[in-house]
C-alpha positions in Angstrom: -30.9 101.9 113.0 -30.9 98.1 113.3 -31.0 97.6 109.6 -28.0 99.9 109.1 -26.0 98.0 111.7 -26.9 94.7 110.1 -25.9 96.0 106.7 -22.6 97.3 108.1 -21.9 93.9 109.8 -22.8 92.1 106.6 -20.4 94.3 104.5 -17.6 94.0 107.0 -18.0 90.2 107.1 -18.1 89.9 103.3 -15.0 92.1 102.9 -13.1 90.2 105.5 -13.9 86.9 103.8 -13.2 88.1 100.3 -9.7 89.6 101.1 -8.4 86.2 102.0 -9.7 84.7 98.8 -8.0 87.4 96.7 -4.8 87.2 98.7 -4.5 83.5 98.2 -4.0 83.7 94.4 -7.5 82.8 93.3 -9.0 84.9 90.6 -8.0 86.2 87.2 -4.4 86.1 86.2 -2.7 89.5 86.3 -1.4 89.1 82.7 -1.2 86.6 79.9 1.5 86.1 77.3 0.1 84.0 74.4 3.7 83.4 73.2 4.5 81.4 76.3 1.5 79.1 75.9 -0.3 77.3 78.6 1.0 77.2 82.2 3.2 74.3 83.1 0.4 72.8 85.2 -1.8 72.5 82.2 0.7 71.4 79.5 0.4 67.7 80.2 3.2 65.2 80.5 6.7 66.5 79.7 10.1 64.9 79.7 10.8 66.6 83.1 7.7 65.1 84.6 8.5 61.6 83.3 12.1 61.8 84.6 10.9 62.9 88.0 8.4 60.1 88.2 11.0 57.5 87.2 13.4 58.9 89.8 10.7 58.7 92.4 10.0 55.0 91.5 13.7 54.1 91.6 14.1 55.8 95.0 11.1 54.0 96.4 12.2 50.6 95.2 15.7 51.3 96.6 14.3 52.3 100.0 12.2 49.1 100.0 15.2 46.9 99.2 17.3 48.6 101.9 14.5 48.1 104.5 14.1 44.5 103.5 17.8 43.9 103.8 17.9 45.6 107.2 15.1 43.4 108.5 16.8 40.3 107.2 20.0 41.3 109.0 18.2 42.0 112.2 16.4 38.7 112.0 19.6 36.8 111.3 21.3 38.5 114.3 18.4 37.7 116.6 18.5 34.0 115.4 22.2 33.7 116.0 21.9 35.2 119.4 19.1 32.9 120.3 21.2 29.9 119.3 24.0 30.9 121.6 
């Protein structure tokens, strides 16, 4: 009796854990079309990837310049108020 309950508990636990793994997208692909080639994540660097990275760099440097300018203005304002 105890062995059967233990086995039932083990099966229930295993099935509960495995359903989340299958539902999360892990496992074999449902289909494959060789004409399409490799998935985008495995194709390597593309023009779209390079453009996105460059845009990200430009945006980051622009944000840094804006932040630097804002801090200089704030410092200048504080200095002028201190002199008055």
